[in-house]
N, C-alpha and C positions, 0 to 999 in steps of 0.2 A: 504494500500500500504506500502511496506517495506521502512522504512526511512533509508537514507544513510548518515553517518557521517564519518569524518576523525579522525584518531588517530595517534599521534606522540609519539615516544620514546624519552622522554626528555633527557635521558642520552646519546643519540646518536649524540651529537654535537649541541644541541639546544642552541642558544644564542639569544640576542634581535633582531638582524637583521633578522634571519631566522624566529623567532616566529612572529614578526610583519608582515613580508611579507606573510607568509602562512596563518595567521589568516585573514588578509584582503582578500586574494584570496579565501579562503574557503567560506567566507560570500558572496563575489561577484558571485561565481560560483553556489551557490544555495544549497550547502550541508546543512543538517539539523543541524549539530553541529561539534564541534572540541573538542577532548579529548586528554589528554596526560598522560603519566606515571609520577610517583612521585619517583624519585631516586636521590641519591646523586652522584652516578657514575655508570659506567657499571659493568656488571657481571664479565667481564674479561678485563685485561689491553690491550691496553693503555687507560688511562682515556681521556675522551673527555668533551667538554663543556656540562654542565647540568644546565640549567636555573632553579632557584628555583621555585617550583610549585606555591605556593600561591601568590608570587609576580607577576608571569606571568599571573595568572588568574585575579588578581586585574586590571592589565593593560587591559586585554581582556574585562572585564566587562565594562570598561569606553570607550573603543575604537571600540566596535562593537555594533550593534543594534538588530540583529535578531538571530544569531546562539546560540544554546544551547551549554553548555560546562561543563567540570568538570574533576576531576582526575580519572584515571583508573589504580590503585586506590591509595588512600592516606593511608599509613600504620599507625596504632596506635603504632607501635614499635619504631618510632623515633619522635613522637609528642604526647604530652599529649592530651587526647581527649577533655578536656575543652578548650584548645587552638584551636584545630581543629574546635570545635563547634562555638567559637567566630569568627574565620576567615571566616568560611563558611557562617554564618549568615550575616556578613557584606558584603561579596562579592556577595551573592545572592541579597541582597537589592540594592547594587550598580548597578547590571545588570537588575533590574526590574524582578527578578524571573526566570533567565535563567540557574542557576547553578544546576547541579545534583551532589550530594556529594557521590562520590564513595569511599568506605572504605574497608580496607583489614587488614590482620593480619601481613603482612610483610613476605618476603621470601628470599631476596637476601643476602646471607651470607657475601659477600665481603664488601658491603657498611657498614653493621653493624659493622664489624671488624675494618675497616679503621677509622670510625668516632666515635667509642666507644659506640655503642648502643647494648643492650642485645636482641638478636633475640629470645632466648629461644628455647627449644625443642618443638615438634609439639603440644603436648597436652596443656602444660601451655601457649604456644603462642596463641592458639585458646581460651583458658579460658580468657586470657587477652583481646583478641579481643572482646569476648562477653561482658566483663565488659565495654570496651571502647564504644561499641554500646549502652549500657545502660546509660552511662554517657552522650554521645552526644545527644541521643534522649530525655533523661530526661531534659537536659538543653534547648533544642530547643522547647520542648512541654510544659514546666512548667512555668506558669506565676507567680507562687509563689516560694519562696526559695526552692532549691532542695538539698537534702542530699543523700549521697551514701556511703556505708561502704563495700567495697570489699577487695579482697586480693591484688589487684594491684592499685586501685584508691580509694581515700576517699574524699568526698565533704561534707562540713558542711554549709548548708543553703546558697548555692551559687545561685546567680541570674544573668541570662544573660540579660544585658541591653546595648543598646536598644533592645526591643523585636523584633524578626523577623517580617518583613512586611507581609510575607506569614505565615499564621497560621501553626505552626509546623516547620517553616523554610524550607530549601531546601529539595527536594526529596532525599531519601537515596538509594544508589545503593550498592549492595553487589555482588562481583564477585567470581566466583569459580565453579568448576564442581565436587566437592566432593559428594559422594553418600548419606551421612548421615547428617553431621553437617551443611553443607552449606544450604541445603533446609530448615532446621529448623530455622537457623538464618534469612534467607530470609523471611520466613513466619512470624517471630516475629517482624522484624525491618524494612524491606525494602519496597520501592515503585518500585524497579526495580532489576531484576536479570540479571547479565551479565556473559555469558559463554565465553570460549576462545577456538578457534581452533577446532571446531567440524564439522563433516560432517552433512548433513541434517538428516541422520538416527540417528547419535549420539545425535544431538540436540533434536530430537523428544523424545528420551528416557530420556534424562536429564530433559527436560521440563515437562515430566510426573511426575517426582519425585518432582518438584516444585509444581505442581498441588496438589499432594497428601499431601504435607506438609501444603499447604494453607487450604485445606479442614479440616485438623486436628486442625488448629487454627481458624476455622469458618470464614475464610476470603474469600471475593469474588475473584474468579480467575482473574477477569479483573482488580483487584486493583494493580497488579504487572506487569509492562512492562517487556517483554522478549527481551533481546538484546544480542549481541555477538561481541567480538573483535576478529579479525583474520587477518592474513597476507594478503597483496594484492600485486600482481605482475602484473603490467600493464604498457605498454609503449606507447608513442605517435606514435611509428612505430614498425613493427615486429622485426626489428633489436634491438631496445631498449628493447623490452620484452625479446628477446633471451639473451641479455647481462645481464639482471637482473637474469634470471634463471641460466645462466652459472656461474655467480659470486657465487651462492649458491650451485652449483654442483648438482642440482636436476632437474628432468624432470617435465613437466606440470602434468603428471599423479601422480607423487610423491607428488607434492604440493596439488593436489586435495585430495589425500588419507590422508594428514595431516590436512585437514579441511581449507585449504587456498583458497582464491579467486585468480585465475590466468588464463591468457589467453587473447584471442582477445575480442573485444567488445561483439560479439555474445555468446562466451563461458562464459564470466563473467555474462552476463544478464541471461543466463540459470541457472548458479549456484545460483544467487540471487533469482530467481524464486522458485527454489527447497527449498531453506532455508525459504522463506516466506511461502510456502505450509506446511513446518514442524512446523510452529508456531512462527517463528522469526518476531519481529516487528521493530527492529532497528539494524543496523549493523554498527560497527565502523571499518573502513578499515585502517589497519596499514600501514602508508606511511613511509617507512624506508629511502628513499633517499630525504633528506630535501631540496636539491637543484634542484630536478627534477620538476620544475614548469610546464613545457610543458606536462609532463606525467599526472600531476594532472588535468590540463585543459582538456586533452584528456579523462581522466577517467570521469570527470563531463559530458562531451558531450556524452559519451557512455552510462552512466547509469542513469542520472537524467532526 
């Protein structure tokens, strides 16, 4: 059965009051998990509240009991991978193994410019990301001192202590829909592949590329969970739904063509069923209106 989680855009006004309210509600309503983006600020001004990712996940680990959670995704472009590995291991232990460590190369130019981080051009950015994955997985998996000599990162007999309670630490998620490099990185490093904004037909095609890459690495196809993050436009009433669609200036059909979940309860359930038939195992529904708690409750009633 398709697992349904909620995803929040952390740079879209997320503060402690909203985070704590939504986290508790997501757990109470029965969603499988709660995920959030990792950004310093939004892509375009004006700037809004953007609660720091790892601080927020530490609170979540201690104040929820059931839901799985994690970043979608945490870039290596503004945190050293050794620091990310240390934080992720500790937060996973604190939550009794509920963290999924989503990792990415970084992409948003504005936040890197404003806060003084070097995003790099596409090729070196992904070269750095691959090294970051090697560092993180090396530290999480190695019980003995770990060394690494790369172009971007160098470690000299580094040991991650205390060791993760889960062997190998939290599950690694790699997001992306690239046709070449993403499948290769997923096959080498990931326990989960996360796509974004795909129709069932597009997802099926991209999923096949992941299968092919796993076969080349001699990995079991079932060893990597297939998930997707996509937009969700759902209201507790028809007028609430119309208001959300009108605010974006797009019709229901246009939303569907862009791979988003949108419509009434019956329409949304039909969309989810088609995605499940295409091979999707978990979906993270992007909930943009952080104060629409009635809508979130109605969504749970409709799809869970």
